[in-house]
N, C-alpha and C positions, 0 to 999 in steps of 0.2 A: 539838527540838536548837536552841539558839539559839548563831547565829553571835556573835563578839566581833571590836570593833574590830579590825585589826589595828594600830594607834598607840594608846595610852589618849589621850584628848586631856581637858584641864580646863580651867576656866577660873574665873578667879578673881573672885566677886562680894563687893566688902567685905573684911571677915577671911575671908569662909569660898571656900573651895574645891570646887567644882562637877564632879563625874567623869561625862564624857559616854559613858556606855555605850547598850549595845542598846535598852533600855529606856528609859532618858530618851529617844532619840533617838525610839522609836514615840508616846511625851509631845507632846512638841515639832513631829511632823507630824501626828497630831492637830488640836493646836493652830491649826498652820499651814491647817488646808483644811478646819475646821470653826470655827463658831462660838461656839468656847467663850471665856470670860473671864480677862482675866488671875487675878483671882482662885481661878475653877479649876484653872489652869494651876498656881497656884504649890501649892495644895495637893493635886494628885497628884505636884509637884516637892517635897513638903516643905518648900518655901520658909517663912519666914517674912511674907513677905507679897506683895503684887501688883510692889511695885516690887524686888523681887528679880529677879522673875520677868522684868520687862518688862528691866532690867539684863541678865541672861541672853539672852534674846532681841537684843538690841542687838550681843551679843558672838560669839555663835555665827556660823560662815560659813552664809550663807546655802545653799550648796548642798548640804551637809548636809541638810536639813531638804527639799531639795524633788528630793534625789537617790535614785529609787527605790530599798527595801530590799535587790531582787534584781539590781540593774545592779551596786551597790555592794560585793556577794557576789563576782559573775563580775570584775569588774575587782580585787579583793583576789589571786583565781583564778590571774589571769594573769601577775600583777608576779613579779616578779622575787623 
C-alpha cells in the first residue's frame, strides 16, 4: 500500500507543472543518494531534458529529499 502526501505539492517548471507524488519523491531520493545523472533523472520523471530536471531540483525543498519516508509517515499520523 502506497502512502499519499497529506498536501499535494506542485512545482512549476516553465509552462509545465509537476506534481510531487510518493513515486516522484522516491525517484528524487534515489537521485540524491546515488550517482544518477540528470539525464537519467529526466528520463525517469518523463521530463524533456536534463535542464528541466535541474530546475526541478533547484525548486524542491531539500528536506523532502532527505527526510526518510518512514519518518514522514509517522509525522503525518501524529499531526492533528
